[in-house]
C-alpha positions, 0 to 999 in steps of 0.5 A, a space after each residue: 501578720 502578713 495580713 497587717 503588712 497586706 493592709 498597710 501597702 494598702 492603705 498607702 497607695 489608697 494615700 497616694 490615690 485619693 480615688 481610690 479612698 473615695 471609691 471605697 467610701 462611697 461603696 460603704 455607703 451603698 
């Protein structure tokens, strides 16, 4: 449950910072 909460928090942070989401997509591309 703790891991899920951390993921939710990270997702919320990513939604706030679009640049972070783009960085993740770039990492996935590499």
